[in-house]
C-alpha positions in Angstrom: 6.2 28.5 -4.9 2.7 27.9 -3.8 1.8 26.7 -7.3 4.8 24.4 -7.5 3.9 22.9 -4.1 0.3 22.5 -5.3 1.5 20.7 -8.4 3.7 18.3 -6.3 0.8 17.7 -3.9 -1.5 16.8 -6.9 1.1 14.4 -8.2 1.1 12.4 -5.0 -2.7 12.8 -4.7 -3.0 11.2 -8.2 -0.9 8.3 -7.1 -3.1 7.8 -4.0 -6.3 8.1 -6.1 -5.1 5.8 -8.9 -7.7 3.0 -9.5 -4.8 0.6 -10.0 -2.8 -0.4 -6.9 0.7 1.0 -6.8 3.6 -1.1 -5.4 6.6 0.9 -4.3 10.1 -0.7 -4.4 12.5 1.3 -2.4 16.2 1.0 -2.4 18.8 3.5 -1.2 17.7 6.8 0.4 14.1 7.8 0.5 14.0 11.3 1.8 11.3 14.1 1.9 9.4 14.1 -1.3 10.3 10.4 -1.8 8.6 9.6 1.5 5.6 11.7 0.4 5.4 9.6 -2.8 5.7 6.2 -1.2 3.1 7.2 1.5 0.7 7.6 -1.4 1.4 4.0 -2.6 -0.6 1.0 -1.6 2.2 -1.5 -0.9 5.8 -0.5 0.1 8.7 -3.0 -0.2 12.4 -2.1 0.4 15.9 -3.5 0.2 18.2 -3.8 3.2 20.1 -0.8 2.1 17.1 1.5 2.2 16.9 4.4 4.6 14.1 6.8 5.2 13.9 10.4 6.5 11.2 13.0 6.8 14.0 15.6 6.7 12.1 18.9 6.0 12.4 20.1 9.6 16.2 20.2 9.2 15.7 22.5 6.3 13.5 24.9 8.4 10.3 23.9 6.5 7.3 21.7 7.2 6.7 18.6 5.0 4.0 19.8 2.6 3.4 17.2 -0.1 1.5 14.6 1.9 3.6 12.8 4.5 2.1 14.5 7.5 -1.4 13.7 6.2 -0.8 10.1 5.0 1.8 8.6 7.3 -0.4 8.7 10.4 -2.7 6.2 8.7 0.2 4.0 7.8 2.6 4.1 10.8 0.5 6.0 13.5 0.7 9.5 14.7 3.5 8.9 17.2 6.0 7.5 14.7 5.0 10.2 12.2 5.5 13.0 14.8 8.9 11.5 15.7 10.1 11.4 12.1 8.7 14.9 11.3 10.0 16.6 14.4 13.5 15.0 14.4 14.3 14.7 10.7 16.4 11.7 11.6 17.3 8.8 9.3 16.0 5.3 9.9 17.3 2.1 8.3 15.2 -0.6 6.7 14.6 -2.6 9.8 12.6 0.1 11.6 10.2 0.8 8.7 9.4 -2.9 8.7 8.7 -2.8 12.5 6.4 0.2 12.3 4.5 -0.8 9.2 6.0 1.7 6.7 7.3 -1.2 4.6 5.6 -4.6 4.2 8.8 -6.5 3.7 12.6 -6.0 3.5 14.7 -7.8 0.9 18.4 -8.5 0.9 19.2 -6.7 -2.3 17.7 -4.8 -5.2 17.3 -7.8 -7.4 15.3 -9.7 -4.8 13.3 -6.5 -4.1 12.3 -6.0 -7.7 11.4 -9.7 -8.1 9.2 -9.4 -5.0 7.6 -6.2 -6.2 6.8 -7.8 -9.6 5.4 -10.9 -7.9 3.2 -8.7 -5.6 2.0 -6.7 -8.6 1.2 -10.0 -10.4 -0.7 -11.4 -7.4 -2.8 -8.2 -7.3 -3.3 -8.2 -11.1 -4.6 -11.9 -10.9 -7.5 -10.7 -8.8 -10.8 -9.3 -10.3 -10.2 -5.7 -11.3 -13.5 -4.5 -9.9 -12.8 -6.0 -6.5 -9.2 -4.6 -6.4 -10.6 -1.2 -7.2 -13.3 -1.7 -4.6 -10.7 -2.4 -1.9 -9.0 0.9 -2.7 -12.2 2.8 -2.8 -13.6 1.4 0.4 -10.4 1.9 2.3 -10.0 5.5 1.0 -13.6 6.3 1.9 -13.2 4.8 5.4 -10.1 6.8 6.4 -12.0 9.7 7.9 -15.4 8.0 8.5 -16.9 6.0 11.3 -16.7 2.2 11.2 -20.5 2.1 10.6 -20.2 4.5 7.6 -17.3 2.5 6.2 -19.3 -0.8 6.5 -22.3 0.8 4.8 -20.1 2.0 1.9 -18.5 -1.5 1.6 -21.9 -3.1 1.5 -23.1 -0.6 -1.1 -20.0 -1.2 -3.2 -20.6 -5.0 -3.2 -24.3 -4.6 -3.9 -23.5 -2.5 -7.0 -21.3 -5.2 -8.4 -23.3 -8.3 -7.4 -24.2 -9.0 -11.0 -20.6 -8.6 -12.3 -19.2 -11.1 -14.8 -16.2 -11.4 -12.6 -18.2 -12.6 -9.7 -19.9 -15.2 -11.8 -16.5 -16.3 -13.2 -15.1 -16.6 -9.7 -17.9 -18.8 -8.6 -17.7 -20.9 -11.8 -13.9 -21.3 -11.5 -14.3 -22.4 -7.9 -16.9 -25.0 -8.8 -14.9 -26.2 -11.8 -11.7 -26.2 -9.7 -9.8 -24.0 -12.2 -8.1 -20.7 -12.2 -10.5 -17.8 -12.9 -10.1 -15.5 -15.9 -11.3 -12.0 -14.9 -12.3 -9.3 -17.4 -13.1 -6.4 -15.2 -16.8 -6.6 -16.1 
């Protein structure tokens, strides 16, 4: 069982560590492992019929795939403790209020369209900068603000001569949409 749990933890860790941003589109019930998975994603959107539960306590176990480690950074320790200690269900309105979801959509079709649009907006940005945002934010989770600022400055300094930066400046001057290559 320990190996199985370790494999599931690694799966969620890989989602969190993915260089590409992950947009989660949640409809219906998101319980236990589903909540672990979406906590590893960068952006979470849901439909009005979505409900969420960190239900492991009701099964006489402790959530062990990442919710207890990731959710406090997303929704705060108080909300995480409440969900983990009660195992209760919450509807789509509450996750929006507490920051678990970025937006709630009326139905699955609107949700999927919004998720695709969000992914497109992210993909239209320079890949190195998008990866940098993920790296800098991940680094800063358990560091001081000063350490995080230093890491962000170092990241930017390393990519100061990127072709994408030159393209962004040229496109701005020429009043056109940039074409980024990830170089």
